[in-house]
C-alpha positions in Angstrom: 12.3 19.9 11.7 15.9 19.3 10.5 16.3 17.4 7.3 19.2 15.5 5.9 19.3 13.9 2.4 22.1 11.6 1.2 22.4 13.1 -2.2 25.5 11.0 -2.9 23.3 7.9 -2.6 20.9 9.3 -5.2 23.7 10.1 -7.6 25.2 6.6 -7.2 21.8 5.0 -7.8 21.3 7.1 -11.0 24.8 6.3 -12.2 24.2 2.6 -11.6 20.8 2.7 -13.3 22.2 4.4 -16.4 24.9 1.7 -16.6 22.3 -1.1 -16.4 20.3 0.6 -19.1 23.3 0.9 -21.3 24.4 -2.7 -20.8 20.8 -3.8 -21.5 20.6 -1.9 -24.8 24.0 -3.2 -25.9 23.0 -6.7 -25.1 19.8 -6.4 -27.1 21.6 -4.9 -30.1 24.2 -7.7 -29.9 21.4 -10.3 -29.8 19.9 -8.8 -33.0 23.2 -8.7 -34.6 23.9 -12.3 -33.9 20.5 -13.4 -35.1 21.2 -11.8 -38.5 24.0 -14.3 -38.9 21.5 -17.2 -38.6 21.8 -17.9 -42.4 25.6 -18.1 -42.1 25.9 -20.2 -38.9 22.9 -21.8 -37.2 24.8 -21.8 -33.9 24.7 -18.0 -33.7 21.0 -18.1 -32.8 21.9 -19.9 -29.6 24.4 -17.1 -28.7 21.7 -14.5 -29.5 19.1 -15.7 -27.0 21.2 -15.4 -23.8 22.1 -11.7 -24.7 18.4 -11.0 -25.3 17.3 -12.7 -22.1 19.9 -10.8 -20.1 19.5 -7.5 -21.9 15.7 -7.0 -21.5 15.7 -7.2 -17.7 18.8 -5.0 -17.4 17.2 -2.4 -19.7 13.9 -2.6 -17.9 15.4 -2.2 -14.4 17.7 0.6 -15.5 15.0 2.5 -17.3 12.5 2.2 -14.4 15.1 3.4 -11.9 16.1 6.4 -14.1 12.5 7.3 -14.5 11.8 7.0 -10.7 14.8 9.1 -9.7 13.9 11.7 -12.3 10.3 12.1 -11.0 9.6 15.3 -9.0 8.8 15.6 -6.3 10.7 12.5 -5.2 9.5 10.4 -2.3 12.0 12.1 0.1 10.8 15.5 -1.0 7.1 14.5 -0.6 7.7 13.1 2.9 9.7 16.2 4.0 6.8 18.4 2.9 4.3 16.3 4.8 6.2 16.4 8.0 7.6 20.0 7.8 5.5 21.1 10.8 7.5 19.0 13.3 9.7 21.1 15.5 13.5 21.1 15.6 13.6 18.4 18.2 12.9 16.1 15.2 15.4 15.2 12.5 14.4 13.4 9.3 17.1 11.5 7.4 16.6 10.3 3.8 18.7 7.3 2.5 20.9 7.2 5.6 23.4 4.4 5.9 22.8 2.4 9.1 24.9 -0.6 9.8 25.8 -0.9 6.1 22.2 -0.7 5.0 20.5 2.2 3.4 17.3 3.2 5.2 14.7 5.0 3.1 13.6 7.5 5.7 14.5 7.8 9.4 12.9 10.2 11.9 14.9 10.8 15.1 12.6 12.1 17.9 12.9 12.6 21.7 10.4 9.7 22.2 12.2 7.3 19.9 13.0 6.4 16.3 10.5 6.0 13.4 11.7 3.9 10.5 9.8 4.6 7.2 9.8 2.6 4.0 8.4 4.3 0.9 6.9 2.6 -2.1 5.6 3.9 -5.4 3.4 0.9 -6.2 0.2 2.3 -7.7 -2.1 -0.4 -6.3 -4.6 -1.4 -5.3 -2.3 -2.9 -2.7 -3.2 -5.6 -0.3 -1.3 -7.1 2.6 -2.3 -10.2 4.5 -0.6 -11.8 7.5 0.1 -15.5 7.4 2.2 -18.3 8.9 5.0 -17.4 6.5 4.9 -13.7 7.2 3.2 -10.8 5.4 2.1 -11.4 1.9 1.9 -8.3 -0.3 0.1 -8.0 -3.6 -0.5 -5.3 -6.3 -1.9 -5.5 -9.7 0.8 -5.6 -12.4 1.7 -7.7 -15.4 4.7 -8.3 -17.6 4.0 -5.3 -19.7 3.7 -3.1 -16.6 7.0 -4.3 -15.4 8.7 -3.8 -18.8 7.5 -0.2 -19.1 8.0 0.6 -15.4 4.7 2.3 -15.2 3.3 0.0 -12.5 6.2 -1.2 -10.4 5.6 -4.3 -8.3 5.0 -3.8 -4.6 7.7 -6.4 -3.6 7.8 -7.1 0.2 7.9 -3.8 2.2 7.7 -5.8 5.4 11.0 -7.6 4.7 12.7 -4.4 3.7 11.5 -2.5 6.8 12.4 -5.5 9.1 16.0 -5.2 8.0 16.0 -1.4 8.5 14.4 -1.7 12.0 17.0 -4.3 13.1 19.8 -2.0 11.8 18.4 0.9 13.8 18.0 -1.2 17.0 21.7 -2.2 16.7 22.6 1.5 16.2 20.7 2.4 19.4 22.3 -0.5 21.3 25.8 0.7 20.1 24.9 4.2 21.3 24.0 2.9 24.8 20.2 3.3 24.2 18.9 -0.2 23.6 15.6 0.5 25.4 14.5 3.4 23.2 11.3 2.6 21.2 11.6 1.9 17.5 8.5 1.9 15.2 8.1 1.1 11.5 5.8 2.7 9.0 5.2 1.8 5.3 4.2 4.7 3.0 2.7 4.5 -0.5 3.5 7.8 -2.2 1.0 7.4 -5.1 -1.9 7.2 -2.6 -3.3 3.8 -3.8 -6.2 1.9 -2.3 -4.8 -0.1 0.6 -6.2 -3.2 2.3 -4.1 -4.2 5.3 -5.1 -7.2 7.4 -3.1 -7.6 10.6 0.2 -7.1 9.0 3.4 -6.5 10.9 3.7 -2.7 10.3 1.0 -0.1 9.6 0.8 1.1 6.0 -0.7 4.4 4.9 -1.0 6.5 1.7 1.1 9.7 1.6 -2.1 11.7 2.3 -2.3 10.1 5.8 1.4 10.0 6.7 1.1 13.1 8.9 -1.6 11.7 11.1 0.1 8.2 11.2 3.4 9.8 12.3 1.8 11.8 15.0 0.1 8.6 16.4 3.3 6.6 16.3 5.2 9.3 18.1 2.5 9.5 20.8 2.6 5.8 21.1 6.3 5.9 21.7 5.8 8.7 24.2 3.2 6.6 26.1 5.7 3.8 26.3 8.1 6.3 27.9 5.4 7.6 30.3 5.0 4.1 31.7 8.7 3.9 32.6 10.2 7.4 33.0 13.8 6.6 32.6 16.6 8.4 30.7 17.4 5.0 29.1 14.1 5.0 27.3 14.4 8.5 25.7 16.8 10.3 23.3 18.2 13.3 25.1 19.4 16.3 23.2 23.0 15.0 23.4 21.8 11.5 22.2 20.1 13.0 19.2 23.0 15.2 18.3 25.4 12.3 18.4 23.2 10.0 16.4 22.4 12.7 13.8 26.0 13.5 13.4 26.9 9.8 12.9 24.1 9.4 10.3 24.6 12.7 8.5 27.9 14.5 9.0 27.0 17.0 6.3 25.2 20.3 7.0 21.4 19.8 7.4 19.0 21.1 4.7 17.1 23.0 7.3 19.2 24.9 9.8 19.0 23.4 13.3 18.4 25.4 16.5 21.3 25.6 18.9 21.5 22.7 21.2 20.6 24.9 24.2 17.3 25.6 22.6 16.4 22.0 22.2 15.1 19.7 24.9 
């Protein structure tokens, strides 16, 4: 399997997180400084609160992001290790830019494209389908969010929806609108999951290999029902898409195009 990682994206995220952390600390210190002037001017306390209210979230978000990016192995490294057995007809992109959106993980295969969204929510995690879309829940409180030890699950469905739509547009622009696209949500901390008829399958990291294999087979079965070059990604299609997504040299050397399907 060929692997591309957008290291510049990771560097930019780390730089941004450190700035947020710095601005948060400065705002908190400024708030304390202003509060000390309470005895001199009562109005200063009203100036202190906005800096405190703004500083705490900035510091929390920045600190949690710095901590997440500093963890090893990162989500991209874990996923690469899980899928390393795939042959060189498959290319895994981490943090690729597709249509102006950063996609966490993107697997380009002959049968189609698998879009993957990773989450470090520790769980237990639940997802329940409803009239207003998927509803995700994970146990966390204000203290957890302040420390960044138990990040909230957010809405992985919404995130992966946007990524899938961007990939579909990419395939359309590449002249391959009928190629299958699937989505998969991965929880890297292997939490307990309870998924009830949600839009996309969700699995812990320990099950990602089997889930990926099943989704690739599913896309292949779609192709078998309608054997047409428009429903597959040929060697040239994959080369062109991979080059557009990751013009840099792959982390794992690729076989010559003549050796690929």
